[in-house]
Structure formats: C-alpha cells, structure tokens
C-alpha positions in Angstrom: -10.9 19.2 -1.3 -14.5 18.6 0.0 -15.1 15.2 -1.6 -17.8 12.8 -0.6 -16.9 9.3 0.5 -18.6 8.0 -2.6 -16.5 10.2 -4.9 -13.3 9.1 -3.2 -14.3 5.5 -3.5 -14.9 5.9 -7.2 -11.5 7.5 -7.7 -9.8 4.7 -5.7 -11.9 2.0 -7.4 -13.2 0.6 -4.1 -16.6 0.6 -2.5 -17.9 3.3 -0.1 -17.9 0.8 2.7 -14.1 0.4 2.4 -13.6 4.2 2.8 -15.9 4.1 5.9 -14.0 1.2 7.3 -10.7 2.8 6.8 -11.8 6.0 8.4 -13.1 4.3 11.4 -10.1 2.0 11.7 -12.3 -1.1 11.2 -10.0 -2.3 8.5 -6.9 -1.1 6.7 -6.3 -0.7 2.9 -5.1 -3.7 1.0 -1.6 -3.2 -0.4 -3.0 -3.2 -3.9 -4.9 0.0 -3.0 -1.9 2.0 -1.9 -0.8 3.2 -5.4 -4.2 4.7 -5.9 -4.3 6.3 -2.4 -0.8 7.7 -2.9 -1.8 9.2 -6.3 -5.0 10.6 -4.8 -3.1 12.3 -2.0 -0.5 13.6 -4.3 2.4 12.3 -2.1 3.5 9.2 -0.3 2.6 9.5 3.4 4.2 6.1 4.3 7.0 6.9 6.7 10.6 6.9 5.3 12.7 4.1 6.5 16.3 4.2 7.6 17.3 0.6 7.1 17.4 -1.5 3.8 14.6 -3.8 4.9 12.3 -0.9 5.9 13.0 0.8 2.5 12.3 -2.5 0.8 9.0 -2.9 2.5 8.0 0.7 1.9 8.9 0.4 -1.8 6.9 -2.8 -2.1 3.8 -1.2 -0.5 4.2 2.0 -2.5 4.1 -0.1 -5.7 1.0 -2.0 -4.4 2.7 -5.4 -4.5 2.0 -8.3 -2.2 4.9 -10.3 -1.0 3.9 -13.1 -3.3 3.7 -10.8 -6.4 7.1 -9.2 -5.6 8.6 -12.6 -5.0 7.4 -13.8 -8.5 8.8 -10.6 -10.1 12.2 -11.0 -8.3 12.4 -14.8 -8.9 12.5 -15.7 -5.2 10.3 -17.5 -2.7 7.7 -15.3 -1.0 8.6 -16.8 2.4 12.1 -15.3 1.9 10.5 -11.8 1.6 8.2 -12.5 4.6 11.2 -13.5 6.7 13.1 -10.4 5.8 10.1 -8.1 6.6 9.5 -9.8 9.9 13.2 -9.5 10.8 13.6 -13.3 11.0 16.3 -13.4 8.3 18.8 -11.0 6.9 19.6 -10.9 3.2 23.2 -11.6 2.2 25.2 -12.1 -0.9 23.1 -11.9 -4.1 19.9 -11.4 -2.1 21.4 -8.3 -0.5 22.3 -6.9 -4.0 18.8 -7.8 -5.2 17.3 -5.7 -2.4 19.6 -2.8 -3.0 18.8 -2.7 -6.7 15.1 -3.0 -6.0 15.2 -0.1 -3.5 17.2 2.0 -5.9 14.6 1.4 -8.6 17.0 -0.4 -11.0 14.9 -2.4 -13.5 12.4 -4.8 -12.2 9.2 -2.8 -11.9 7.3 0.4 -12.8 8.8 3.4 -11.0 6.1 4.8 -8.8 2.3 4.8 -8.3 0.4 7.3 -10.3 1.6 5.4 -13.3 -0.5 2.2 -13.1 -1.4 0.1 -10.1 0.0 -3.4 -10.0 -2.6 -5.8 -11.5 -3.1 -9.4 -10.8 -4.8 -11.7 -8.4 -4.4 -10.6 -4.8 -3.3 -12.9 -2.1 -4.5 -12.7 1.5 -0.9 -13.1 2.7 1.2 -10.0 2.4 -1.7 -8.0 1.0 -2.5 -6.0 4.1 -0.8 -2.7 4.7 2.0 -3.3 7.2 0.8 -2.7 10.8 1.5 0.9 11.9 1.8 2.3 8.3 -1.9 2.5 7.7 -2.5 5.1 10.4 -0.6 7.8 8.5 -2.4 6.9 5.3 -5.8 7.0 6.9 -5.2 10.3 8.5 -4.2 11.8 5.2 -7.1 10.2 3.4 -9.6 11.3 6.1 -8.4 14.9 5.7 -9.5 14.8 2.0 -12.9 13.4 2.6 -16.0 15.4 3.6 -18.4 13.3 5.7 -21.9 13.6 4.5 -23.4 12.8 7.9 -22.1 12.5 11.4 -23.9 9.2 12.0 -21.5 6.9 10.1 -21.1 5.4 6.7 -22.9 6.4 3.7 -25.0 3.9 1.7 -23.7 5.1 -1.6 -26.8 7.3 -1.8 -24.8 10.5 -1.4 
C-alpha cells in the first residue's frame, strides 16, 4: 500500500503520534478507533473466540464500543459487562439470552465497522483494546504503513 504514517493517521482520524506509538508498542489503539482500523485493513484481524464471552468482547471491540457505551445500549450496568469480560461472573437467564442476541447481531447496534464508528464521549474505563488483541491489529496496521525514516516518528511534516 505504501502509505505514510501521516496519510494513515488522516484516514483513521487520529494524529501521527498515535500511529507511531501503536507501531512501537508505546500504546494501544482505543476501542473507539477499532472500526476505522478494521475498515482500513479491509478485514477484522481480532482473533476469533470460541466461547460466548470471548465472542461478546470481540463484537464489542469490533463495533468500537466501550463497556460503558455498550451497557447503556443494552440497558445494563457497565460493571456487569466488566465482570463478564474479566471472567468474574457468568451471565445466566435473561443476561445469557441478551449476550447470545448481541453476538448474533440481532437488533441493538449497527452491524459492522466500515459503516459508521460509534460516536459519543469515550470513557477511560473499557476503552482500551483488550490486552493481547492489539498485537495482531498493530502487526496488520504496520504492514500497511511505509516509514518515512528509520529514526522514529514523523512530525507530521511528511
């Protein structure tokens, strides 16, 4: 693709420093950035999950939603989602059905990124890409970016 960091940053609507930090593993993309990254890459590089909670977390991240944003949309408390994703609690009864419907894409939200990224105020909690998932994203993103110099980040002057 041969794009400069500045060009990728413009397409993803982030600053060049974010791209540099992601590439050097100084930071990881915020969840709200994931729909744009996925659309840019042309596929979802987040690993497939085998269990319901893993699929739930992957879908939430794919849509670019924080735990708080998704909780509001689903009408539940964000600590419930956090507990599920950390493995502290297991959804049962109506919550289990809610998760199954969400993972199946029944109702609730826009289908997939590439449509429109989730808008709204981001929260510091639940807005980070889940640990371990960002490596795959960063590898894919780095493949698409042509470094303008070998000495580090660009100043936006490229």
